[in-house]
N, C-alpha and C positions, 0 to 999 in steps of 0.2 A: 417527599423523602429526599434527602441529600444522598445521592448514590455514591459519593466519594467519601462520606463520613466513615463507612465501615472499613476503608482501606488506608486511613491516615496513620494508623499505628500497627504495622505488621506484627503478627504473633511470632514469638521466638520458639520455633519448632524445627525439627530436622528437615533437610531438603526433601522435597516431594517430587517423584517422577512426573513428567509432563511430556506427552507426545505432541509434536507440532508438525502439521501436514500442509503442504502447499507447493506452488511452482518454485518459489525460492523462500526459504524460511530463516536465512541467516540472521536477519535483524531481530526476529521474534525469539530465536534461540538465544541470542546474546542478551536480550532484555530479560528473558526467563532466568538465565544464569545470574544476572545482576539482582534479580528479585529473590534469589535463593532457591530456585527450582533446579532439578536435574533434568535438562531437556534431552529428549530423544527425537531426532529430526528425520523427516522423510520429505525429500524434494528432488528436483531434476538435476541439481548441480553438485551437491556434496562438496561445496567450496571448503578450502582449508580452514577458514575461520568459523564455518559452521561446525566442522569436525572438532575444532578446539573447544567449542561450547559443550560438546557431548557426543554420544554415539550418533552416527549419521548413516542413513540408507539412501542411496541414489536410485531413483526410479527412472528408467529409460522409456518404458512403455506407459506414457501418460495419456489418460488418467487410469488406464486399466491396471497398471502395476501397483497402484496405491493400496488396494484392498489386501492383496497378499502381503505387502510390506507392513501394513498395520497389524495384520493377523500374526506376523512374526515379531512384532515389537513387544516391549514389556506391557503388562496389564496395568494401564494407567489411564487417567482422563486424557482427552486430546482436544486440541484447538486447531483451527485452520486459518491460513492466510490467503493471499490472492490466488484466484483460479478455481478454487473448489465451489465458489458460489454459483458457477455455471453448471454444476452437476448435482442438483438436489437429490436425485435418485441415489447417487453414489454416497452423498452425505448421509442419507437415511440408512444405507447399508452399513456404512462405517460406524454410525451411532449404535447399530445393533451389536457391533463387535466390542466397542469400548464406550465408556461414558463421554458424551460430547459436552464440552463447555463452550457454548456459543449458540448461534441461531439455528433452529431446526430446518429441515428440508421444507416443511410447510411454510415457514416464514420466508425462506429464500424464494419460493415460487411466488409468493404474494408481493414482496417488495421489489423483486426484479422484473415484474411484469410491467412494461412501459405504459400500457393503457390503464392498468390499475393505479400505478403511481401518478399518472397524469390526472386521473379523476380525483384522487385524494388531495393532491396539491392544489388543483384548480378550485375545488370546493372550499378549501381553506384560504384562498386568496393569494397563493404563491404563484410565481411565474414559472411555467414549464413549457419548453418548446413543443408546439403542436405535433402530435404523432398520428393523427388521422385526418381524413378529409383530403381535398385536392390542394396539394402544396406546390404544384408544378410551376406556378407563376412567381415563386420566390425561391431563393437559394435554400437548399436542404441538404441533410446528411443522411446517408444510409449507414446504419450501425448494425453489426452482427448481434443477434440475440444472445450469443455466448461471447461477450466482449471482455476485453481486459487490456489495460494499459493503452487504450486508444488505438489498438491495432485494427486494421481492416476497414477503417472508416472511408467512405466514398463521398466526395463532395459533388453535388449535382447543381449546376448553375440554374438560375431562374429561366423559365421557359422550356427547359428540357423535360419532355413528357415521359421519360423512361419509367417503367413500373419498379416497385420495390422488389429486389431479388429475394428468392426463397432463403429463409434463415436470417433475414435482416428486418429491421423496422426503420421508419423514417422519422426524423425530427427537423423542425424548422431550424435553419442556421442562424445563430445569434452571435453578433460581434461582441467582443469584450475580453477580459482577462480570465484565463482559467485559474480557478482557485479551489481549495477543498477545506473541509472542516472535519475535525475529529471529535467524537463524542463517546461518553460511556453511559450506558443505560441499564435500567433495572427491570425492563419489561413494561414500565408504565410512564416513566419520565427519563429525561436525559440531561446530562451536564456537558457543556462545551469544554473540551480540554484545550484546544487551540486550533488555529487555522493557518493555512500556508498558501503561497503562490505555487502553482504547478508549472514546471518547466516542460516544454514539449519539443518535438523534433524541429519545429519552426524556429525555436530559440537557438538551437545548436547546429542547424544545417543538415538535419537528417532528410532522407528522401521522403519519409512519411511525416508530414508536418504536425500530425496530431498524436504521434507516438509519445507516451510518457517518458520523460528523460530525467526527472528529478523534482525536488521541492526546496523551497526556501521559507523558513518560518522565524518569527511570527509574521503573519500577513499584516501589513500596515493598512488599516482601514478605519473608518469613523465608527462612532458608537452605534449609529443606525444599522450598519452592516452586522456588527456583533450581536445586536438585538435580534436581527433577522435570523442569524445562525442559531442563537439559543432557542428561539421559539420554534424554529424548523426542527431542531433535534428532538424536542419534546413531542411535537406533533407526530413525527415519524415513529418514535419509540412507543407512544401510546396507541397509535393506530395499528402498527404491525407487530407490537409486543417484542420489540427488539431488546436483546440482552447482551451486555458486554460492550466492547469497543467496536464502533462502526464509523464509517466515513461517508461523506456526501460530496460529490463533485458538482461544481457550479461554474457558471460564467458570471463574473462581476461586471455589470454594465453601469457605469457611474456609481451610484450607491444602491443599485438594485441587483438582487441575486436571481439568476435563472438556474433552477435546479436541473441537472442533467441526469444523474443516476445516484443510487444508494449502494454502497459497498458494505454489506452487513457482516464485516469481519475486520481484523487488523489490516491496516492499509500500508501502502508503501511510504506514505508521508509520516507515519507514526514515529519513526525513529528520529526524524528531524524535529517534530513537535516535542519529543522527549528531550532532545538537546536544548531546545529553547525554553522549556518549562520545568524540566526536572521530574516530570510525571512519568513513571514507568508504565507503558501501555499494557504489558502482559500482566503485571501485578494488579492493575485495575480490572482488567478483563476477567481474570480468574477469580478475584475476590467477589465481584458482583455476580458471577455465575455460581457461587456457592462454596468455594473451597477456602479454608482458612489459609492465610499466607504464611510461608516460612520467613525466617529473618532475611532481610535484605542488607547486604554489605554496602551497596550503593544503588540508588534508584535513578541516577542521572549519568549520562555519558559526557556531560559538559566538563571539560578540563580547563577551559579558559573563560574569563569573564567577557564573552562576546554577547552582543545584544541580538545579532542575527546569525542564524545557522542554516546551512544548505548542503544538499547532496546532489550529485550529478552522475548518472549512469553513463559510462564510457562505452560507446559502440564502435566496433572495428570498422575502419574505412576501407580496408582491404584484408585479404587473407593473411594470417600471421600465427605465430607460436609464442606462448609464454615460456621463455627460456631463462638463462642465468641473468641477463640484464634486467628482466622484469622482477626476478627474485631480489636482486640487489636494491631495486627501487622500493620494493615493499619493506625491506629491512631498514632502509634509510628513512622512509616516511612514517613507519610505525615503531621506530626504535624508542621513542619516548612514551610519555603517558597519553599523548593525543593520538587518536586513530584518524589517519588522513586518507586511507584507502581500505576498502573492504570488498567482500564477495571475491575472495582470492582464489583463482583457478590453480589446480595442481600443476606442478611443473610438466611441461610438454603438452599442455592443452592447446589444441588448434582452434582457431577462430575463422569463420567465414565472414565475408563482408556483411556488416549489418548486425552481427551477433554481439551480445553484451560481453564486455571484457572484465570490467570491475566497476566499483562505485567509489567516487572521491568525495571528500567532505571538506568544508571550509567554514570558518566563522569570521565575523567582522562587525563593523559598526553600522554599515549601510547595506541595503540589498544589492545595490550596484557593485560595491566592492566584493561582496561574497560571490556574486555571479561571475565577475571577471576572474577571480581566483579559481573558481571551479573550472572555467573554460581553459585557463592556463594549465591547471593540473591535468585535465583531460588530454590536452595536447601532449604533455610530457609522458603520460602513460602510453599513448599510441607510439611514441618514438622508441619505447623500450620493447616493443614486440619484434621478434625476429621474423624475417621474411620466410614464407613457405618455399622450400626448395623443390 
């Protein structure tokens, strides 16, 4: 079955309410609005551009505050973005309150179990960094079981015998390029939407070298890698009954993929893949989960004929405040059709060192040019923050 066939021609019906829940849902809310939905957002930031997409509820007590926020939201289907996959019991409880369009708590438990994923991939002949046995004689990584965005990773050098901390699991360290792939699945098979290079703290000088910092799409790779991606997506969809849009993080070593983890929901790289391909991830996700699509005014965020698109999360290098100078920059950069900066904080928002400030976007003809532009834009954003008095 072609899981994209059913969403190639959106039905022309009135806008439908859709609740979106996650740590940060701005990108999904905007994609939902472009697809013709009326999004209701629940996240930790309530950024200005999230609010412009529709009603928004800011949750400060994460994840405990999500349940009452959903209970007080309109009675509509809901989808989740990053962060909720770490709380399957909460997903199960939320699904009792409102119809869930996405992967169930049971699926989350199965696909997010490192030993389970290792077994499935190894039996199918895929490379997966070892998670069991004695790895102390080679470099390894301790990863939180409730991980997200590369936070909290601990690198352990070869020969260090320290045990795996409670709440963590270990993987063999693999050298290579961090990449990701985005799929849409119907519970039995999957279709590759696109792939991207993952930008990390190491690329932009963050203190945490493995912290997620952005994405550039499409990933320039050979046909053999694309075949590995496509076959991998269908294996995972069929084995774990994945439904909707999901992502897979990998290390690309020459032309070989090492699978790191599966993100069974809309991913941070989805909006960059959308810019590169014109495929609306929320439209695909909701359609394959069973809802008829409303009319879409536009399914793509691409405003210029660029071949490469990227985004970079700007992290504060010192404490600061988003004041008038920051507001002027937003007006300057987003004054035309092209959106160059997103995840816009309300005026007066204070940032501590290391906290996310905003997200910048760039397009170009080469990956190198796009990355350079993103870094330049990031530096400009930081110069517009006012010092904390």
